[in-house]
N, CA and C atoms as a LAMMPS dump frame, in Angstrom:
ITEM: TIMESTEP
0
ITEM: NUMBER OF ATOMS
465
ITEM: BOX BOUNDS ff ff ff
-5.0000000000000000e+02 5.0000000000000000e+02
-5.0000000000000000e+02 5.0000000000000000e+02
-5.0000000000000000e+02 5.0000000000000000e+02
ITEM: ATOMS id mol type element x y z
1 1 1 N 325.97 335.319 117.663
2 1 2 C 326.727 336.465 117.213
3 1 3 C 326.151 336.906 115.87
4 2 1 N 325.775 338.161 115.749
5 2 2 C 325.206 338.702 114.526
6 2 3 C 326.342 339.266 113.678
7 3 1 N 326.61 338.615 112.542
8 3 2 C 327.713 339.023 111.698
9 3 3 C 327.214 339.685 110.423
10 4 1 N 327.998 340.629 109.932
11 4 2 C 327.735 341.225 108.629
12 4 3 C 328.112 340.218 107.55
13 5 1 N 327.825 340.544 106.294
14 5 2 C 328.245 339.673 105.2
15 5 3 C 329.762 339.479 105.217
16 6 1 N 330.496 340.567 105.443
17 6 2 C 331.958 340.479 105.501
18 6 3 C 332.397 339.63 106.696
19 7 1 N 331.709 339.76 107.819
20 7 2 C 332.025 338.957 108.995
21 7 3 C 331.787 337.477 108.753
22 8 1 N 330.692 337.157 108.064
23 8 2 C 330.411 335.763 107.717
24 8 3 C 331.467 335.231 106.745
25 9 1 N 331.886 336.073 105.814
26 9 2 C 332.926 335.675 104.86
27 9 3 C 334.24 335.378 105.592
28 10 1 N 334.609 336.232 106.521
29 10 2 C 335.837 336.022 107.296
30 10 3 C 335.732 334.752 108.128
31 11 1 N 334.629 334.552 108.829
32 11 2 C 334.45 333.367 109.667
33 11 3 C 334.46 332.088 108.823
34 12 1 N 333.833 332.116 107.659
35 12 2 C 333.809 330.933 106.786
36 12 3 C 335.215 330.602 106.278
37 13 1 N 335.973 331.624 105.937
38 13 2 C 337.348 331.394 105.481
39 13 3 C 338.188 330.797 106.594
40 14 1 N 338.066 331.335 107.795
41 14 2 C 338.83 330.801 108.926
42 14 3 C 338.412 329.366 109.239
43 15 1 N 337.137 329.069 109.126
44 15 2 C 336.666 327.698 109.371
45 15 3 C 337.26 326.742 108.34
46 16 1 N 337.302 327.153 107.076
47 16 2 C 337.887 326.305 106.031
48 16 3 C 339.38 326.104 106.278
49 17 1 N 340.081 327.173 106.625
50 17 2 C 341.516 327.06 106.893
51 17 3 C 341.767 326.215 108.138
52 18 1 N 340.932 326.378 109.143
53 18 2 C 341.082 325.6 110.374
54 18 3 C 340.9 324.109 110.103
55 19 1 N 339.969 323.782 109.216
56 19 2 C 339.725 322.365 108.887
57 19 3 C 340.937 321.725 108.218
58 20 1 N 341.777 322.53 107.583
59 20 2 C 342.986 322.013 106.939
60 20 3 C 344.089 321.703 107.946
61 21 1 N 343.953 322.228 109.159
62 21 2 C 344.973 322.032 110.2
63 21 3 C 344.313 321.565 111.488
64 22 1 N 343.882 320.308 111.54
65 22 2 C 343.25 319.825 112.773
66 22 3 C 344.285 319.699 113.892
67 23 1 N 343.835 319.724 115.135
68 23 2 C 344.766 319.554 116.257
69 23 3 C 345.474 318.197 116.177
70 24 1 N 346.728 318.182 116.581
71 24 2 C 347.503 316.942 116.6
72 24 3 C 348.153 316.767 117.974
73 25 1 N 348.439 315.536 118.311
74 25 2 C 349.177 315.24 119.54
75 25 3 C 348.535 315.752 120.808
76 26 1 N 347.216 315.767 120.868
77 26 2 C 346.532 316.215 122.07
78 26 3 C 346.4 317.721 122.211
79 27 1 N 346.838 318.473 121.201
80 27 2 C 346.707 319.933 121.248
81 27 3 C 345.242 320.329 121.189
82 28 1 N 344.935 321.45 121.766
83 28 2 C 343.566 321.963 121.746
84 28 3 C 343.207 322.518 120.364
85 29 1 N 344.197 323.136 119.697
86 29 2 C 343.975 323.759 118.384
87 29 3 C 345.035 323.291 117.405
88 30 1 N 344.672 323.271 116.129
89 30 2 C 345.63 322.917 115.096
90 30 3 C 346.258 324.123 114.439
91 31 1 N 345.658 325.301 114.675
92 31 2 C 346.144 326.521 114.036
93 31 3 C 345.6 327.735 114.777
94 32 1 N 346.151 328.884 114.429
95 32 2 C 345.629 330.142 114.966
96 32 3 C 344.17 330.323 114.559
97 33 1 N 343.807 329.822 113.383
98 33 2 C 342.43 329.982 112.904
99 33 3 C 341.442 329.294 113.833
100 34 1 N 341.778 328.085 114.267
101 34 2 C 340.913 327.37 115.203
102 34 3 C 340.815 328.083 116.539
103 35 1 N 341.942 328.593 117.019
104 35 2 C 341.949 329.335 118.278
105 35 3 C 341.047 330.571 118.18
106 36 1 N 341.172 331.308 117.08
107 36 2 C 340.362 332.521 116.92
108 36 3 C 338.878 332.202 116.783
109 37 1 N 338.557 331.13 116.071
110 37 2 C 337.143 330.758 115.944
111 37 3 C 336.553 330.378 117.292
112 38 1 N 337.357 329.765 118.16
113 38 2 C 336.874 329.333 119.468
114 38 3 C 336.852 330.471 120.484
115 39 1 N 337.916 331.238 120.549
116 39 2 C 338.068 332.229 121.618
117 39 3 C 337.865 333.678 121.168
118 40 1 N 337.892 333.901 119.868
119 40 2 C 337.762 335.266 119.357
120 40 3 C 336.324 335.731 119.296
121 41 1 N 336.185 337.009 119.018
122 41 2 C 334.859 337.589 118.823
123 41 3 C 334.905 338.541 117.638
124 42 1 N 333.754 338.782 117.07
125 42 2 C 333.644 339.69 115.938
126 42 3 C 333.632 341.133 116.438
127 43 1 N 334.265 341.991 115.675
128 43 2 C 334.276 343.429 115.955
129 43 3 C 333.755 344.151 114.72
130 44 1 N 332.974 345.184 114.939
131 44 2 C 332.399 345.98 113.86
132 44 3 C 333.367 347.121 113.542
133 45 1 N 333.715 347.314 112.261
134 45 2 C 334.613 348.423 111.922
135 45 3 C 334.021 349.762 112.347
136 46 1 N 334.879 350.603 112.917
137 46 2 C 334.469 351.946 113.354
138 46 3 C 335.506 352.948 112.88
139 47 1 N 335.093 354.171 112.709
140 47 2 C 336.014 355.217 112.296
141 47 3 C 337.036 355.535 113.378
142 48 1 N 338.178 355.994 112.95
143 48 2 C 339.236 356.386 113.876
144 48 3 C 339.002 357.835 114.299
145 49 1 N 338.966 358.095 115.608
146 49 2 C 338.808 359.48 116.06
147 49 3 C 339.937 360.359 115.52
148 50 1 N 339.631 361.607 115.278
149 50 2 C 340.613 362.529 114.712
150 50 3 C 341.854 362.72 115.563
151 51 1 N 341.736 362.533 116.883
152 51 2 C 342.894 362.726 117.759
153 51 3 C 343.729 361.453 117.906
154 52 1 N 343.363 360.389 117.187
155 52 2 C 344.099 359.13 117.234
156 52 3 C 344.794 358.956 115.884
157 53 1 N 346.092 359.261 115.824
158 53 2 C 346.776 359.212 114.531
159 53 3 C 346.981 357.79 114.03
160 54 1 N 347.08 357.663 112.716
161 54 2 C 347.383 356.373 112.099
162 54 3 C 348.885 356.133 112.182
163 55 1 N 349.257 354.881 112.355
164 55 2 C 350.663 354.506 112.349
165 55 3 C 351.07 354.019 110.972
166 56 1 N 352.314 353.634 110.838
167 56 2 C 352.849 353.201 109.556
168 56 3 C 352.289 351.866 109.099
169 57 1 N 352.098 351.738 107.789
170 57 2 C 351.638 350.484 107.203
171 57 3 C 352.67 349.397 107.5
172 58 1 N 352.179 348.196 107.805
173 58 2 C 353.057 347.078 108.094
174 58 3 C 353.469 346.976 109.555
175 59 1 N 352.997 347.901 110.382
176 59 2 C 353.362 347.921 111.798
177 59 3 C 352.128 347.91 112.696
178 60 1 N 351.112 347.139 112.301
179 60 2 C 349.837 347.175 113.018
180 60 3 C 349.972 346.789 114.483
181 61 1 N 350.843 345.829 114.807
182 61 2 C 350.961 345.389 116.204
183 61 3 C 351.531 346.511 117.065
184 62 1 N 352.579 347.153 116.606
185 62 2 C 353.158 348.28 117.346
186 62 3 C 352.193 349.465 117.359
187 63 1 N 351.529 349.733 116.236
188 63 2 C 350.571 350.841 116.171
189 63 3 C 349.443 350.655 117.18
190 64 1 N 348.894 349.453 117.233
191 64 2 C 347.771 349.189 118.139
192 64 3 C 348.236 349.239 119.597
193 65 1 N 349.426 348.719 119.884
194 65 2 C 349.919 348.79 121.266
195 65 3 C 350.106 350.245 121.689
196 66 1 N 350.615 351.069 120.785
197 66 2 C 350.818 352.487 121.103
198 66 3 C 349.486 353.212 121.297
199 67 1 N 348.437 352.763 120.626
200 67 2 C 347.128 353.426 120.699
201 67 3 C 346.266 352.922 121.853
202 68 1 N 346.687 351.861 122.517
203 68 2 C 345.875 351.274 123.601
204 68 3 C 346.006 352.098 124.87
205 69 1 N 345.424 353.291 124.831
206 69 2 C 345.433 354.206 125.973
207 69 3 C 344.425 353.726 127.02
208 70 1 N 344.45 354.306 128.194
209 70 2 C 343.456 353.92 129.204
210 70 3 C 342.038 353.979 128.638
211 71 1 N 341.287 352.918 128.901
212 71 2 C 339.929 352.833 128.393
213 71 3 C 339.831 352.161 127.035
214 72 1 N 340.967 351.92 126.396
215 72 2 C 341.002 351.253 125.102
216 72 3 C 341.705 349.911 125.279
217 73 1 N 341.296 348.905 124.546
218 73 2 C 341.904 347.587 124.64
219 73 3 C 342.614 347.234 123.34
220 74 1 N 343.677 346.471 123.48
221 74 2 C 344.477 345.982 122.363
222 74 3 C 343.895 344.645 121.911
223 75 1 N 343.756 344.45 120.593
224 75 2 C 343.153 343.242 120.042
225 75 3 C 344.038 342.696 118.921
226 76 1 N 344.206 341.376 118.907
227 76 2 C 344.886 340.705 117.799
228 76 3 C 343.958 339.658 117.217
229 77 1 N 344.089 339.456 115.917
230 77 2 C 343.303 338.437 115.248
231 77 3 C 343.511 338.504 113.756
232 78 1 N 342.441 338.322 113.017
233 78 2 C 342.469 338.455 111.565
234 78 3 C 341.41 339.457 111.152
235 79 1 N 341.743 340.209 110.125
236 79 2 C 340.811 341.182 109.578
237 79 3 C 340.671 340.934 108.093
238 80 1 N 339.521 341.243 107.581
239 80 2 C 339.267 341.103 106.155
240 80 3 C 339.615 342.436 105.496
241 81 1 N 340.688 342.431 104.713
242 81 2 C 341.201 343.63 104.056
243 81 3 C 340.618 343.744 102.658
244 82 1 N 340.031 344.891 102.352
245 82 2 C 339.54 345.164 101.005
246 82 3 C 340.712 345.739 100.213
247 83 1 N 341.238 344.921 99.308
248 83 2 C 342.396 345.329 98.5
249 83 3 C 341.938 345.648 97.079
250 84 1 N 341.04 346.616 96.973
251 84 2 C 340.576 347.04 95.658
252 84 3 C 339.7 346.025 94.954
253 85 1 N 338.711 345.502 95.648
254 85 2 C 337.788 344.553 95.05
255 85 3 C 338.073 343.112 95.444
256 86 1 N 339.267 342.827 95.879
257 86 2 C 339.613 341.508 96.398
258 86 3 C 339.694 341.622 97.905
259 87 1 N 339.055 340.705 98.621
260 87 2 C 339.095 340.746 100.091
261 87 3 C 339.968 339.607 100.589
262 88 1 N 340.922 339.959 101.442
263 88 2 C 341.908 339.007 101.938
264 88 3 C 341.914 338.977 103.453
265 89 1 N 341.819 337.791 104.078
266 89 2 C 342.001 337.692 105.53
267 89 3 C 343.484 337.887 105.862
268 90 1 N 343.768 338.805 106.77
269 90 2 C 345.141 339.168 107.086
270 90 3 C 345.33 339.182 108.606
271 91 1 N 346.423 338.59 109.118
272 91 2 C 346.724 338.756 110.546
273 91 3 C 346.868 340.25 110.834
274 92 1 N 346.254 340.703 111.933
275 92 2 C 346.174 342.148 112.151
276 92 3 C 345.963 342.456 113.631
277 93 1 N 346.21 343.7 114.001
278 93 2 C 345.941 344.2 115.354
279 93 3 C 345.22 345.538 115.248
280 94 1 N 344.358 345.804 116.22
281 94 2 C 343.586 347.04 116.267
282 94 3 C 343.266 347.329 117.726
283 95 1 N 342.558 348.406 117.97
284 95 2 C 342.129 348.736 119.329
285 95 3 C 340.611 348.83 119.361
286 96 1 N 340.074 348.707 120.574
287 96 2 C 338.625 348.833 120.762
288 96 3 C 338.358 349.646 122.019
289 97 1 N 337.425 350.585 121.935
290 97 2 C 337.069 351.346 123.132
291 97 3 C 335.984 350.659 123.963
292 98 1 N 335.303 349.665 123.359
293 98 2 C 334.118 349.114 124.013
294 98 3 C 333.975 347.596 123.9
295 99 1 N 334.956 346.907 123.305
296 99 2 C 334.874 345.468 123.152
297 99 3 C 333.988 345.003 122.015
298 100 1 N 333.451 345.94 121.243
299 100 2 C 332.568 345.592 120.125
300 100 3 C 333.024 346.186 118.802
301 101 1 N 333.639 347.357 118.852
302 101 2 C 334.049 348.04 117.628
303 101 3 C 335.558 347.936 117.435
304 102 1 N 335.96 347.847 116.17
305 102 2 C 337.376 347.793 115.803
306 102 3 C 337.783 349.161 115.279
307 103 1 N 338.716 349.789 115.963
308 103 2 C 339.273 351.058 115.502
309 103 3 C 340.657 350.731 114.95
310 104 1 N 340.788 350.843 113.65
311 104 2 C 342.025 350.478 112.973
312 104 3 C 342.969 351.673 112.968
313 105 1 N 344.142 351.472 113.527
314 105 2 C 345.124 352.56 113.61
315 105 3 C 346.255 352.365 112.603
316 106 1 N 346.019 351.515 111.606
317 106 2 C 347.029 351.273 110.575
318 106 3 C 346.464 351.475 109.178
319 107 1 N 345.37 350.816 108.863
320 107 2 C 344.818 350.873 107.518
321 107 3 C 343.975 352.126 107.326
322 108 1 N 343.902 352.623 106.086
323 108 2 C 343.019 353.759 105.795
324 108 3 C 341.556 353.373 106.042
325 109 1 N 340.699 354.345 106.3
326 109 2 C 339.276 354.055 106.526
327 109 3 C 338.678 353.24 105.374
328 110 1 N 337.874 352.252 105.744
329 110 2 C 337.187 351.43 104.76
330 110 3 C 337.963 350.224 104.275
331 111 1 N 339.235 350.122 104.594
332 111 2 C 340.035 348.97 104.127
333 111 3 C 339.72 347.707 104.919
334 112 1 N 339.466 347.836 106.216
335 112 2 C 339.095 346.689 107.04
336 112 3 C 337.589 346.537 107.039
337 113 1 N 337.093 345.408 106.504
338 113 2 C 335.647 345.233 106.392
339 113 3 C 335.065 344.317 107.466
340 114 1 N 335.912 343.503 108.11
341 114 2 C 335.471 342.625 109.197
342 114 3 C 336.681 342.293 110.057
343 115 1 N 336.442 342.12 111.344
344 115 2 C 337.52 341.855 112.297
345 115 3 C 337.084 340.739 113.238
346 116 1 N 337.969 339.766 113.463
347 116 2 C 337.72 338.684 114.405
348 116 3 C 338.982 338.531 115.237
349 117 1 N 338.868 338.753 116.531
350 117 2 C 340.087 338.713 117.339
351 117 3 C 339.838 338.51 118.806
352 118 1 N 340.941 338.55 119.551
353 118 2 C 340.957 338.339 120.99
354 118 3 C 341.496 339.6 121.657
355 119 1 N 340.75 340.129 122.615
356 119 2 C 341.24 341.245 123.417
357 119 3 C 342.331 340.703 124.333
358 120 1 N 343.497 341.324 124.297
359 120 2 C 344.616 340.875 125.118
360 120 3 C 344.904 341.895 126.21
361 121 1 N 345.066 341.446 127.445
362 121 2 C 345.353 342.377 128.531
363 121 3 C 346.756 342.964 128.386
364 122 1 N 346.957 344.105 129.007
365 122 2 C 348.254 344.784 128.925
366 122 3 C 349.399 343.879 129.37
367 123 1 N 349.157 342.988 130.31
368 123 2 C 350.213 342.083 130.78
369 123 3 C 350.757 341.211 129.651
370 124 1 N 349.967 340.966 128.618
371 124 2 C 350.395 340.12 127.509
372 124 3 C 351.306 340.843 126.528
373 125 1 N 351.233 342.181 126.469
374 125 2 C 351.961 342.903 125.431
375 125 3 C 352.741 344.124 125.899
376 126 1 N 352.487 344.649 127.073
377 126 2 C 353.052 345.942 127.461
378 126 3 C 354.565 345.945 127.676
379 127 1 N 355.181 344.79 127.881
380 127 2 C 356.63 344.775 128.099
381 127 3 C 357.416 344.798 126.79
382 128 1 N 356.751 344.715 125.671
383 128 2 C 357.438 344.733 124.381
384 128 3 C 357.872 346.152 124.023
385 129 1 N 359.041 346.292 123.401
386 129 2 C 359.459 347.624 122.964
387 129 3 C 358.52 348.147 121.883
388 130 1 N 358.365 349.442 121.816
389 130 2 C 357.408 350.054 120.897
390 130 3 C 357.734 349.701 119.448
391 131 1 N 358.975 349.475 119.119
392 131 2 C 359.345 349.168 117.735
393 131 3 C 359.09 347.703 117.365
394 132 1 N 358.75 346.858 118.325
395 132 2 C 358.51 345.436 118.06
396 132 3 C 357.126 345.277 117.44
397 133 1 N 357.095 344.99 116.165
398 133 2 C 355.815 344.844 115.473
399 133 3 C 355.524 343.383 115.158
400 134 1 N 355.684 342.537 116.16
401 134 2 C 355.351 341.124 115.995
402 134 3 C 354.109 340.808 116.825
403 135 1 N 353.362 339.792 116.414
404 135 2 C 352.135 339.47 117.141
405 135 3 C 352.405 338.746 118.456
406 136 1 N 351.546 338.991 119.43
407 136 2 C 351.572 338.235 120.68
408 136 3 C 351.033 336.83 120.41
409 137 1 N 350.019 336.73 119.558
410 137 2 C 349.401 335.443 119.234
411 137 3 C 350.158 334.733 118.107
412 138 1 N 351.465 334.673 118.226
413 138 2 C 352.298 333.984 117.239
414 138 3 C 352.435 332.532 117.676
415 139 1 N 351.684 331.651 117.037
416 139 2 C 351.658 330.246 117.446
417 139 3 C 352.962 329.522 117.104
418 140 1 N 353.811 330.136 116.301
419 140 2 C 355.092 329.518 115.963
420 140 3 C 356.116 329.736 117.075
421 141 1 N 356.09 330.893 117.695
422 141 2 C 357.021 331.158 118.796
423 141 3 C 356.402 330.844 120.154
424 142 1 N 355.091 330.662 120.197
425 142 2 C 354.37 330.299 121.422
426 142 3 C 353.505 329.068 121.155
427 143 1 N 354.128 327.894 120.979
428 143 2 C 353.343 326.699 120.659
429 143 3 C 352.335 326.331 121.749
430 144 1 N 352.527 326.818 122.949
431 144 2 C 351.57 326.559 124.019
432 144 3 C 350.19 327.108 123.715
433 145 1 N 350.114 328.113 122.838
434 145 2 C 348.809 328.65 122.459
435 145 3 C 347.965 327.581 121.766
436 146 1 N 348.609 326.765 120.946
437 146 2 C 347.867 325.69 120.282
438 146 3 C 347.605 324.536 121.232
439 147 1 N 348.564 324.255 122.098
440 147 2 C 348.421 323.117 123.01
441 147 3 C 347.334 323.355 124.046
442 148 1 N 347.361 324.54 124.696
443 148 2 C 346.436 324.795 125.806
444 148 3 C 345.472 325.943 125.589
445 149 1 N 345.693 326.782 124.601
446 149 2 C 344.893 327.982 124.438
447 149 3 C 345.574 329.165 125.091
448 150 1 N 344.82 330.169 125.418
449 150 2 C 345.392 331.378 126.014
450 150 3 C 345.79 331.123 127.458
451 151 1 N 346.912 331.717 127.871
452 151 2 C 347.311 331.571 129.284
453 151 3 C 346.25 332.128 130.225
454 152 1 N 346.205 331.59 131.425
455 152 2 C 345.291 332.09 132.457
456 152 3 C 345.581 333.584 132.645
457 153 1 N 344.551 334.363 132.733
458 153 2 C 344.71 335.805 132.91
459 153 3 C 344.646 336.585 131.608
460 154 1 N 344.69 335.898 130.476
461 154 2 C 344.591 336.598 129.186
462 154 3 C 343.154 336.71 128.705
463 155 1 N 342.217 336.046 129.372
464 155 2 C 340.834 336.07 128.907
465 155 3 C 340.015 337.044 129.735
């Protein structure tokens, strides 16, 4: 995988965080970070098309689900946010038209510098109400994600 400097920074941070939470009790992963490093892929930031409006800040999961029109996929993972010179890995959701580029429908252009995530099929998220801005990959409410990884059919 060819990563940008920001992508390498994000992957290195996730690797360090993952090392702090090794798998326990026979689980496959010790944290979301380990799961993303194993099953996730890097996405290159791309501009948002003019006909795709931005959603409200703090509602990335709902924004991305609403933007996942036919031909676009919903993605959850971590993104490296440029917060005015400081870069922070943040749990985030975005959409992709091609499985390689990250189209952010929440943050202003240029705020997301690297994205690492898992494309999730509509079956994983489409039954949620539009106002529900919680992640599908919430390892606290879905401990099976750490124990076994993604359910069959999500890959």
